[in-house]
MDTraj code that builds the backbone (N, CA, C; nanometers):
import mdtraj as md
import numpy as np

residues = "MET GLU ARG GLY ASN LEU GLN SER GLU GLY ALA LYS ILE THR ARG LYS ILE ASN ASN PRO ASN THR GLU THR SER PHE GLN ILE ASP ASN ALA THR LEU THR PHE ASP ASP THR GLY GLU SER SER ARG GLN ASP GLU GLY LYS ASN GLN ILE SER ASN PHE LYS LEU ARG ASP LEU GLU VAL ILE ASN LEU GLY LYS GLY GLU GLU THR LYS GLU ILE ARG ILE GLY LYS LEU ILE PRO PRO ASP LEU LYS GLN GLY LEU VAL GLU LEU LEU ARG GLU TYR ALA ASP ILE PHE THR TRP SER TYR ARG ASP MET PRO SER LEU ASP THR ALA ILE VAL GLU HIS ARG LEU PRO LEU ILE PRO ASN ALA VAL PRO ILE LEU GLN GLN LEU ARG ARG MET LYS LEU GLU VAL ALA LEU ARG ILE LYS GLU GLU VAL GLU LYS".split()
xyz = np.array([
    [0.0843, -0.1170, 0.0000],
    [0.0000, 0.0000, 0.0000],
    [0.0890, 0.1235, 0.0000],
    [0.0552, 0.2173, -0.0851],
    [0.1356, 0.3369, -0.0953],
    [0.0942, 0.4378, 0.0099],
    [0.1925, 0.5144, 0.0558],
    [0.1639, 0.6184, 0.1537],
    [0.1203, 0.7442, 0.0825],
    [0.0343, 0.8164, 0.1473],
    [-0.0101, 0.9440, 0.0928],
    [0.0011, 1.0510, 0.1985],
    [-0.0592, 1.1638, 0.1720],
    [-0.0587, 1.2700, 0.2711],
    [-0.2000, 1.3225, 0.2889],
    [-0.2292, 1.3624, 0.4120],
    [-0.3602, 1.4165, 0.4458],
    [-0.3503, 1.5674, 0.4515],
    [-0.4500, 1.6329, 0.3971],
    [-0.4559, 1.7773, 0.4045],
    [-0.5920, 1.8158, 0.4572],
    [-0.5958, 1.9148, 0.5445],
    [-0.7209, 1.9622, 0.6010],
    [-0.7475, 2.1028, 0.5511],
    [-0.8618, 2.1206, 0.4875],
    [-0.9029, 2.2520, 0.4393],
    [-1.0353, 2.2839, 0.5058],
    [-1.0314, 2.3468, 0.6224],
    [-1.1549, 2.3763, 0.6948],
    [-1.2179, 2.2476, 0.7426],
    [-1.3372, 2.2179, 0.6946],
    [-1.4069, 2.0974, 0.7364],
    [-1.3916, 1.9854, 0.6355],
    [-1.3216, 2.0089, 0.5242],
    [-1.3035, 1.9049, 0.4235],
    [-1.1638, 1.8466, 0.4371],
    [-1.1556, 1.7153, 0.4376],
    [-1.0270, 1.6473, 0.4498],
    [-1.0045, 1.5683, 0.3223],
    [-0.8891, 1.5857, 0.2622],
    [-0.8574, 1.5168, 0.1384],
    [-0.7331, 1.4329, 0.1611],
    [-0.7371, 1.3108, 0.1149],
    [-0.6198, 1.2245, 0.1235],
    [-0.5760, 1.1928, -0.0174],
    [-0.4542, 1.2299, -0.0490],
    [-0.4003, 1.2007, -0.1809],
    [-0.2980, 1.0893, -0.1669],
    [-0.3182, 0.9847, -0.2422],
    [-0.2245, 0.8730, -0.2431],
    [-0.1211, 0.9019, -0.3509],
    [-0.0031, 0.8464, -0.3370],
    [0.1055, 0.8742, -0.4296],
    [0.0800, 0.8223, -0.5702],
    [-0.0398, 0.7843, -0.5990],
    [-0.0790, 0.7428, -0.7321],
    [-0.1517, 0.8611, -0.7953],
    [-0.1072, 0.9146, -0.9092],
    [-0.1686, 1.0347, -0.9647],
    [-0.3134, 1.0151, -1.0085],
    [-0.3574, 0.8921, -1.0277],
    [-0.4932, 0.8666, -1.0745],
    [-0.5934, 0.8471, -0.9618],
    [-0.5486, 0.8485, -0.8362],
    [-0.6363, 0.8169, -0.7239],
    [-0.6422, 0.9334, -0.6263],
    [-0.7624, 0.9720, -0.5875],
    [-0.7808, 1.0734, -0.4838],
    [-0.9058, 1.0371, -0.4056],
    [-0.8956, 1.0380, -0.2737],
    [-1.0086, 1.0067, -0.1873],
    [-1.0362, 1.1276, -0.1008],
    [-1.1598, 1.1723, -0.0988],
    [-1.1941, 1.2830, -0.0100],
    [-1.3265, 1.2525, 0.0571],
    [-1.3417, 1.3019, 0.1789],
    [-1.4650, 1.2824, 0.2531],
    [-1.4858, 1.4021, 0.3433],
    [-1.6097, 1.4210, 0.3862],
    [-1.6475, 1.5381, 0.4641],
    [-1.6572, 1.5022, 0.6116],
    [-1.5949, 1.5812, 0.6975],
    [-1.6060, 1.5655, 0.8418],
    [-1.6364, 1.7030, 0.8991],
    [-1.7420, 1.7138, 0.9787],
    [-1.7796, 1.8418, 1.0371],
    [-1.6889, 1.8751, 1.1551],
    [-1.6311, 1.9941, 1.1544],
    [-1.5481, 2.0465, 1.2630],
    [-1.4399, 1.9481, 1.3058],
    [-1.3661, 1.8937, 1.2106],
    [-1.2655, 1.7925, 1.2401],
    [-1.1347, 1.8572, 1.2832],
    [-1.0691, 1.7934, 1.3762],
    [-0.9363, 1.8343, 1.4185],
    [-0.8485, 1.7111, 1.4141],
    [-0.7461, 1.7140, 1.3326],
    [-0.6565, 1.6000, 1.3208],
    [-0.5243, 1.6340, 1.3865],
    [-0.4695, 1.5390, 1.4594],
    [-0.3365, 1.5556, 1.5168],
    [-0.2498, 1.4421, 1.4661],
    [-0.1273, 1.4738, 1.4336],
    [-0.0357, 1.3752, 1.3800],
    [0.0877, 1.3691, 1.4681],
    [0.1479, 1.2517, 1.4727],
    [0.2726, 1.2402, 1.5467],
    [0.3886, 1.2828, 1.4566],
    [0.5111, 1.2609, 1.5014],
    [0.6281, 1.3082, 1.4275],
    [0.6425, 1.2430, 1.2910],
    [0.5875, 1.1240, 1.2736],
    [0.5995, 1.0559, 1.1453],
    [0.4943, 1.1026, 1.0468],
    [0.4013, 1.1863, 1.0911],
    [0.2981, 1.2359, 1.0014],
    [0.1789, 1.1430, 0.9915],
    [0.1737, 1.0406, 1.0737],
    [0.0634, 0.9455, 1.0697],
    [-0.0231, 0.9620, 1.1933],
    [-0.1497, 0.9378, 1.1772],
    [-0.2414, 0.9462, 1.2902],
    [-0.2240, 0.8219, 1.3762],
    [-0.2405, 0.8375, 1.5068],
    [-0.2262, 0.7240, 1.5981],
    [-0.3624, 0.6664, 1.6341],
    [-0.4595, 0.6776, 1.5459],
    [-0.5962, 0.6351, 1.5740],
    [-0.6059, 0.4842, 1.5956],
    [-0.5313, 0.4038, 1.5207],
    [-0.5375, 0.2586, 1.5373],
    [-0.4893, 0.2179, 1.6756],
    [-0.3843, 0.2826, 1.7251],
    [-0.3322, 0.2502, 1.8571],
    [-0.4311, 0.2868, 1.9662],
    [-0.5074, 0.3940, 1.9469],
    [-0.6039, 0.4370, 2.0474],
    [-0.7066, 0.3283, 2.0741],
    [-0.7579, 0.2644, 1.9699],
    [-0.8591, 0.1606, 1.9863],
    [-0.8074, 0.0421, 2.0649],
    [-0.6850, 0.0016, 2.0398],
    [-0.6277, -0.1117, 2.1119],
    [-0.6121, -0.0799, 2.2598],
    [-0.5667, 0.0418, 2.2905],
    [-0.5491, 0.0804, 2.4303],
    [-0.6825, 0.0899, 2.5020],
    [-0.7855, 0.1391, 2.4336],
    [-0.9165, 0.1495, 2.4964],
    [-0.9705, 0.0119, 2.5304],
    [-0.9533, -0.0832, 2.4408],
    [-1.0034, -0.2181, 2.4658],
    [-0.9265, -0.2829, 2.5797],
    [-0.7939, -0.2684, 2.5820],
    [-0.7162, -0.3326, 2.6873],
    [-0.7402, -0.2669, 2.8231],
    [-0.7702, -0.1361, 2.8253],
    [-0.7951, -0.0677, 2.9516],
    [-0.9366, -0.0899, 3.0022],
    [-1.0262, -0.1318, 2.9143],
    [-1.1655, -0.1512, 2.9518],
    [-1.1796, -0.2914, 3.0095],
    [-1.1991, -0.2994, 3.1380],
    [-1.2062, -0.4286, 3.2066],
    [-1.3447, -0.4485, 3.2640],
    [-1.3663, -0.5640, 3.3198],
    [-1.4941, -0.5966, 3.3802],
    [-1.5223, -0.5079, 3.5003],
    [-1.4195, -0.4588, 3.5657],
    [-1.4414, -0.3745, 3.6833],
    [-1.4988, -0.2381, 3.6458],
    [-1.4923, -0.2012, 3.5186],
    [-1.5482, -0.0751, 3.4725],
    [-1.6965, -0.0873, 3.4400],
    [-1.7562, -0.2017, 3.4717],
    [-1.8965, -0.2260, 3.4407],
    [-1.9790, -0.2365, 3.5677],
    [-2.1022, -0.1915, 3.5592],
    [-2.1961, -0.1998, 3.6709],
    [-2.3054, -0.2986, 3.6328],
    [-2.3387, -0.3890, 3.7237],
    [-2.4407, -0.4907, 3.6983],
    [-2.5776, -0.4331, 3.7322],
    [-2.6697, -0.4428, 3.6368],
    [-2.8071, -0.3966, 3.6542],
    [-2.8985, -0.5173, 3.6367],
    [-2.9894, -0.5394, 3.7314],
    [-3.0839, -0.6503, 3.7230],
    [-3.2146, -0.5986, 3.6633],
    [-3.2529, -0.6540, 3.5480],
    [-3.3775, -0.6147, 3.4827],
    [-3.4935, -0.7049, 3.5222],
    [-3.4659, -0.8087, 3.6014],
    [-3.5700, -0.9024, 3.6429],
    [-3.6600, -0.8444, 3.7503],
    [-3.7720, -0.9118, 3.7704],
    [-3.8681, -0.8692, 3.8729],
    [-3.8730, -0.9755, 3.9812],
    [-3.8600, -0.9354, 4.1060],
    [-3.8652, -1.0291, 4.2180],
    [-3.7415, -1.1164, 4.2224],
    [-3.7640, -1.2487, 4.2295],
    [-3.6537, -1.3452, 4.2392],
    [-3.5848, -1.3694, 4.1052],
    [-3.6488, -1.3316, 3.9972],
    [-3.5951, -1.3554, 3.8636],
    [-3.4751, -1.2633, 3.8385],
    [-3.3639, -1.3214, 3.7949],
    [-3.2458, -1.2397, 3.7674],
    [-3.2231, -1.2317, 3.6169],
    [-3.2210, -1.1111, 3.5681],
    [-3.1882, -1.0826, 3.4284],
    [-3.0852, -0.9704, 3.4326],
    [-2.9598, -1.0110, 3.4400],
    [-2.8526, -0.9143, 3.4611],
    [-2.7931, -0.8667, 3.3299],
    [-2.7671, -0.7377, 3.3235],
    [-2.6919, -0.6772, 3.2145],
    [-2.5815, -0.5942, 3.2774],
    [-2.4842, -0.5564, 3.1973],
    [-2.3741, -0.4745, 3.2474],
    [-2.3645, -0.3484, 3.1627],
    [-2.3546, -0.2354, 3.2302],
    [-2.3344, -0.1082, 3.1618],
    [-2.2138, -0.0392, 3.2238],
    [-2.1545, 0.0528, 3.1511],
    [-2.0347, 0.1213, 3.1977],
    [-2.0600, 0.2096, 3.3188],
    [-1.9650, 0.2098, 3.4112],
    [-1.9760, 0.2932, 3.5313],
    [-1.9525, 0.4404, 3.5009],
    [-1.8890, 0.4693, 3.3895],
    [-1.8522, 0.6063, 3.3579],
    [-1.9623, 0.6827, 3.2848],
    [-2.0771, 0.6197, 3.2624],
    [-2.1890, 0.6868, 3.1962],
    [-2.2446, 0.7931, 3.2908],
    [-2.2744, 0.9125, 3.2401],
    [-2.3335, 1.0162, 3.3262],
    [-2.4653, 0.9683, 3.3879],
    [-2.4965, 1.0112, 3.5119],
    [-2.6145, 0.9603, 3.5837],
    [-2.7470, 0.9785, 3.5098],
    [-2.7678, 1.0931, 3.4446],
    [-2.8944, 1.1134, 3.3741],
    [-2.9071, 1.0199, 3.2545],
    [-2.7974, 0.9977, 3.1826],
    [-2.7985, 0.9050, 3.0698],
    [-2.8155, 0.7615, 3.1184],
    [-2.7500, 0.7278, 3.2305],
    [-2.7609, 0.5933, 3.2870],
    [-2.9050, 0.5631, 3.3266],
    [-2.9716, 0.6599, 3.3909],
    [-3.1102, 0.6397, 3.4331],
    [-3.2009, 0.6184, 3.3120],
    [-3.1830, 0.6983, 3.2083],
    [-3.2629, 0.6823, 3.0869],
    [-3.2370, 0.5490, 3.0192],
    [-3.1106, 0.5063, 3.0167],
    [-3.0744, 0.3787, 2.9553],
    [-3.1356, 0.2619, 3.0312],
    [-3.1283, 0.2658, 3.1644],
    [-3.1849, 0.1578, 3.2459],
    [-3.3363, 0.1520, 3.2286],
    [-3.4027, 0.2678, 3.2241],
    [-3.5477, 0.2697, 3.2021],
    [-3.5831, 0.2104, 3.0664],
    [-3.5060, 0.2454, 2.9632],
    [-3.5301, 0.1917, 2.8295],
    [-3.5094, 0.0409, 2.8264],
    [-3.4028, -0.0069, 2.8891],
    [-3.3758, -0.1506, 2.8917],
    [-3.4832, -0.2256, 2.9694],
    [-3.5325, -0.1684, 3.0782],
    [-3.6405, -0.2329, 3.1545],
    [-3.7689, -0.2374, 3.0733],
    [-3.7950, -0.1326, 2.9964],
    [-3.9157, -0.1289, 2.9137],
    [-3.9121, -0.2379, 2.8068],
    [-3.7951, -0.2629, 2.7502],
    [-3.7817, -0.3612, 2.6429],
    [-3.7147, -0.4904, 2.6894],
    [-3.7179, -0.5209, 2.8176],
    [-3.6524, -0.6412, 2.8709],
    [-3.7114, -0.7690, 2.8128],
    [-3.8373, -0.7651, 2.7698],
    [-3.9018, -0.8854, 2.7175],
    [-3.8491, -0.9258, 2.5801],
    [-3.7790, -0.8387, 2.5092],
    [-3.7285, -0.8761, 2.3771],
    [-3.5901, -0.9400, 2.3835],
    [-3.5246, -0.9362, 2.5000],
    [-3.3941, -0.9999, 2.5149],
    [-3.4115, -1.1488, 2.5402],
    [-3.3147, -1.2260, 2.4971],
    [-3.3149, -1.3693, 2.5199],
    [-3.2221, -1.3977, 2.6368],
    [-3.2763, -1.4612, 2.7401],
    [-3.1996, -1.4835, 2.8617],
    [-3.1537, -1.6278, 2.8759],
    [-3.2118, -1.7201, 2.8003],
    [-3.1695, -1.8602, 2.8067],
    [-3.2021, -1.9276, 2.6737],
    [-3.1535, -2.0482, 2.6571],
    [-3.1814, -2.1223, 2.5341],
    [-3.3282, -2.1617, 2.5240],
    [-3.3977, -2.1707, 2.6372],
    [-3.5410, -2.2018, 2.6349],
    [-3.6207, -2.0910, 2.5666],
    [-3.5671, -1.9684, 2.5684],
    [-3.6337, -1.8562, 2.5032],
    [-3.6168, -1.8586, 2.3514],
    [-3.5356, -1.9510, 2.3014],
    [-3.5082, -1.9590, 2.1575],
    [-3.5467, -2.0963, 2.1030],
    [-3.6751, -2.1308, 2.0986],
    [-3.7128, -2.2652, 2.0554],
    [-3.6819, -2.2927, 1.9084],
    [-3.6758, -2.1905, 1.8260],
    [-3.6518, -2.2134, 1.6838],
    [-3.5035, -2.2168, 1.6485],
    [-3.4168, -2.2081, 1.7479],
    [-3.2734, -2.2084, 1.7231],
    [-3.2284, -2.3476, 1.6799],
    [-3.1560, -2.3539, 1.5717],
    [-3.1067, -2.4807, 1.5195],
    [-3.0009, -2.5362, 1.6146],
    [-3.0191, -2.6599, 1.6599],
    [-2.9248, -2.7185, 1.7559],
    [-2.7872, -2.7425, 1.6945],
    [-2.7791, -2.7490, 1.5629],
    [-2.6487, -2.7670, 1.4985],
    [-2.5593, -2.6451, 1.5217],
    [-2.6205, -2.5319, 1.5510],
    [-2.5430, -2.4103, 1.5751],
    [-2.4897, -2.4067, 1.7176],
    [-2.5707, -2.4478, 1.8144],
    [-2.5336, -2.4304, 1.9547],
    [-2.4766, -2.5553, 2.0199],
    [-2.4901, -2.6704, 1.9591],
    [-2.4357, -2.7927, 2.0180],
    [-2.2959, -2.8185, 1.9647],
    [-2.2082, -2.8565, 2.0543],
    [-2.0717, -2.8893, 2.0164],
    [-2.0590, -3.0408, 2.0086],
    [-2.0116, -3.0886, 1.8978],
    [-1.9954, -3.2331, 1.8799],
    [-1.8486, -3.2651, 1.8537],
    [-1.8016, -3.3689, 1.9197],
    [-1.6656, -3.4155, 1.8982],
    [-1.6708, -3.5401, 1.8109],
    [-1.6027, -3.5378, 1.6981],
    [-1.6058, -3.6546, 1.6099],
    [-1.5152, -3.7658, 1.6637],
    [-1.5688, -3.8492, 1.7514],
    [-1.4920, -3.9568, 1.8133],
    [-1.5211, -4.0893, 1.7450],
    [-1.4222, -4.1738, 1.7471],
    [-1.4390, -4.3084, 1.6932],
    [-1.4993, -4.3947, 1.8031],
    [-1.6107, -4.4627, 1.7742],
    [-1.6714, -4.5481, 1.8776],
    [-1.5747, -4.6590, 1.9208],
    [-1.5784, -4.6934, 2.0482],
    [-1.4972, -4.7996, 2.1084],
    [-1.3472, -4.7706, 2.1052],
    [-1.3074, -4.6459, 2.0793],
    [-1.1653, -4.6112, 2.0811],
    [-1.1235, -4.5798, 2.2242],
    [-1.0006, -4.6182, 2.2592],
    [-0.9480, -4.5939, 2.3932],
    [-0.8834, -4.4549, 2.3943],
    [-0.9257, -4.3660, 2.4843],
    [-0.8645, -4.2331, 2.4892],
    [-0.7194, -4.2406, 2.5351],
    [-0.6364, -4.1565, 2.4777],
    [-0.4942, -4.1529, 2.5105],
    [-0.4630, -4.0168, 2.5715],
    [-0.3902, -4.0170, 2.6816],
    [-0.3512, -3.8937, 2.7476],
    [-0.2259, -3.8387, 2.6807],
    [-0.2334, -3.7142, 2.6329],
    [-0.1173, -3.6529, 2.5697],
    [-0.0120, -3.6197, 2.6736],
    [0.1112, -3.6157, 2.6274],
    [0.2208, -3.5803, 2.7151],
    [0.2124, -3.4306, 2.7474],
    [0.2433, -3.3940, 2.8708],
    [0.2371, -3.2563, 2.9159],
    [0.3428, -3.1725, 2.8446],
    [0.3016, -3.0553, 2.7957],
    [0.3959, -2.9648, 2.7301],
    [0.4559, -2.8716, 2.8345],
    [0.5841, -2.8766, 2.8488],
    [0.6523, -2.7913, 2.9459],
    [0.6964, -2.6628, 2.8763],
    [0.6864, -2.5530, 2.9509],
    [0.7251, -2.4230, 2.8971],
    [0.8306, -2.3610, 2.9869],
    [0.8975, -2.2609, 2.9329],
    [0.9937, -2.1871, 3.0136],
    [0.9202, -2.1238, 3.1304],
    [0.9908, -2.1060, 3.2403],
    [0.9296, -2.0527, 3.3613],
    [0.8686, -1.9144, 3.3387],
    [0.9408, -1.8261, 3.2690],
    [0.8884, -1.6906, 3.2477],
    [0.7639, -1.6920, 3.1593],
    [0.7589, -1.7802, 3.0616],
    [0.6401, -1.7914, 2.9759],
    [0.5235, -1.8470, 3.0564],
    [0.5495, -1.9473, 3.1386],
    [0.4442, -2.0062, 3.2214],
    [0.3879, -1.9041, 3.3196],
    [0.4750, -1.8190, 3.3761],
    [0.4281, -1.7146, 3.4682],
    [0.3422, -1.6110, 3.3963],
    [0.3815, -1.5734, 3.2739],
    [0.3009, -1.4781, 3.1967],
    [0.1648, -1.5368, 3.1619],
    [0.1621, -1.6651, 3.1271],
    [0.0353, -1.7316, 3.0953],
    [-0.0534, -1.7358, 3.2186],
    [0.0045, -1.7726, 3.3326],
    [-0.0726, -1.7784, 3.4569],
    [-0.1280, -1.6411, 3.4928],
    [-0.0460, -1.5373, 3.4762],
    [-0.0897, -1.4003, 3.5056],
    [-0.2044, -1.3591, 3.4129],
    [-0.1958, -1.3944, 3.2861],
    [-0.3003, -1.3594, 3.1894],
    [-0.4301, -1.4334, 3.2186],
    [-0.4202, -1.5591, 3.2592],
    [-0.5396, -1.6384, 3.2893],
    [-0.6102, -1.5857, 3.4132],
    [-0.5343, -1.5377, 3.5111],
    [-0.5928, -1.4903, 3.6364],
    [-0.6538, -1.3514, 3.6262],
    [-0.6377, -1.2826, 3.5136],
    [-0.6957, -1.1480, 3.4980],
    [-0.8452, -1.1524, 3.5030],
])
top = md.Topology()
chain = top.add_chain()
for i, resn in enumerate(residues, 1):
    res = top.add_residue(resn, chain, resSeq=i)
    for name in ("N", "CA", "C"):
        top.add_atom(name, md.element.get_by_symbol(name[0]), res)
traj = md.Trajectory(xyz[None], top)
């Protein structure tokens, strides 16, 4: 893929690729672009960092069930209170359209949800030999699993 350069003219952004026959332009309202020293946007890196920083602890459990029935969903803790209240009210209003168990999906094809192992009948199972890893790799794996 050839590198090009981005130019910003007010609200219109044009990207010219080093091919004289190709030009791509698109409209963005009130756009502000920032580039690092290499002239490239770091937008791809931002998404990866957001996903890795977003953990289960950043979520709040909300029960949409009534009484003893539990229908739990998770929403972000960082949502503003007024938006959170509106979102919870909306989810409670439409709680009946969510599927909470496989019993709620009678028309679901079992070939999709059932896992089958193609085993040979009357075959004797064999235990594989344990794969040993370097200590530092094993510690990193253990740390990742415990997250």
